[in-house]
Steps between C-alpha positions, in 0.01 A plus 500: 500500500385415847485146612138379493543274799648783704244651742456877430550757765163580639534878514663521147218282350227696681650833361492365152155384544386847609682662213318275263163566653550869505597473131171337423320775702664784327505371136218246466731251317788255563869619457656405162853385419553759230495801739824517700341645825241217500729211415596417864127458592435300183792265590390468861141408400617247237747337732239459775232390254737218381564409865126485571439272192781266594401485866817669614341818647500489876154437651492819716559711178238319284179692642662841432628410151168360388350847546729620210401221253225526246242378724628683808298781673774760479546443127130485401411806722751737336510353136146374446216748556770745622312816472191377665680348791711812566194727478310290757806516717537863465121556546503338846478759775374790293129409539524184706291400789686399817213570744379137488204511261568260226430699177646319193384715209726649234593801707568366844714225655403335821742480805534116466575523120759771585665258745516224237638738247771610737591141587509406127729801425745411774513131373531613141807719551615380843501850636237745630365776275710818484384858516769603245334291217193669352276195452585368856444828676129450570527156646791602720284793626213258562723278703635782717152630574363141572808434722418818693136403538607154612735644764232746617235231524278668238424191295220253545569142626489355151736773363748444793501134428563559130768775553670278778514219231650742247773592755584135563492414127733778390754491775677233299572704189855563606580132542612254228176312485186707442186295559165606361277565791223671316264203515513518883322834503176322395511269807229521761525780757578353839376635823665817623595335834836345481570588137819693554622434855815606683555392860513789748822501693330626812232245564522240211176612343459512132476837332365558146745687273567534129782355296735794555440495862547127520831530306610759765435251786672223309823716473464579876480136583789414278716773648414376860579140397842611358571661844405189690697262280820703454517721809610791283354763280476461121746705296513579128747212465303230686141582404457808276124478483445508890769773530328730243151420644601611860672794348184620325287430806736732706466776246129471491482512879735801514278687243178410678376310193485157660132356551381495855432123472865446440659740741454277805642187327794693370576636850502140636741406217725797576513410866602149409771632268643716789503200739698299247746782447553532869579128526761513219828338623787736536763481221821346615800729545753392237787682665454342830458819698180657593479849344419791726250742373682833430411791717502867414842559654637192306378642176640845570845359601502272202427781253764721660762229480412427140537874402827521692628178326405637153661835578822330616497269202471791252788684660716188492413453118584857425834477688582178319432668158719798599784283604471280183507813283804622679671161464420492128671837441804405712542172299418605141609873508182596331128549579231235419370536149147460356649331196613191689241261646709420808514864592130588476411426862757737643442754222119518562557528878736797454274672249193459728696627804607808305141589422397462868793728595413760234126506604577513879338172565815309623513418868721732710734241624579387142576833345864526628602152393344541157675832438825337589421232241426772248827673553695179450296421185576842354864409455428171315389481135199317366540267201380766260733763660221748566481686832284296730448732801242781487682836585184611690548221746860613578402852598247365736 
């Protein structure tokens, strides 16, 4: 049993939370101890409920866990009035109204109600709706369409403000603490001027952008600050997020998919990166000598010398094996045998050389020496007393 005073690993606790929430969504009930496949979720909930009652559950985990209790939004949505809630969620988008007129009858959902439903869903399961799940397909489609309209400036000012609030509220769903921002959607609509501002790098004026565009400029500023502070380029080891962000921007730029408003800013960032690369200090020469860059003649002479060296080495090895075989026969008055482990090296070499000679693949300068060795071996017996030399080799 785990120590109740030991702080749980965030990712493991969060994975268990998601598994429990998905179980409620799929089954409309809590896991039970009697079923083996549900027992781990049952034990996890019981342990955390006990910690909550005794004040031992960490504060940053309490808001998420309360959603799974009897009074929590996640539990009540998928257990109490389950069918009604799922039907309303699945209905969204089929005949909804996202053009701006607030029609709230039994057959249509206004744009602002849809925004609240989307934020409530993300806070309820701490993830966005998925196209793969039937009852979530319509609200996911609605979000994609509304996001396209938001990017293409097709929404009214009030709808833009509501959708911008939605983006800010749901960007936290991947973090450990998911705060319910749905009430903020009912706040007063501010003036359009200065609502979402980003400083223009050219003249310092403020440009109106949406949440996604503002996020891009934040990443650009963060990357530029990293270059200024460290005088080097982020890598996958030093800052993975910045490294992957720039890699994606380069791909979008190469594919021609990068927005026009971002191209100029990215070009300036790339120039800054090139300047830092040029100013990189040279690596010290560990050997103490400065290496000369090889020319074409050096490479050619090096390859020739290597091939010649290998050729000489192979000839030397063959001559050594030939001499070793000859000395073995002179000393032991027999040929090497495959039945003795200490003889196998010479036995395999002799057998392989015989095959090369028979197939006509042996080098010309080796044939005479090997035939001499064959004639000497013919007069010596093997361990098993069988004739060792092929008669076809003698005639040749």
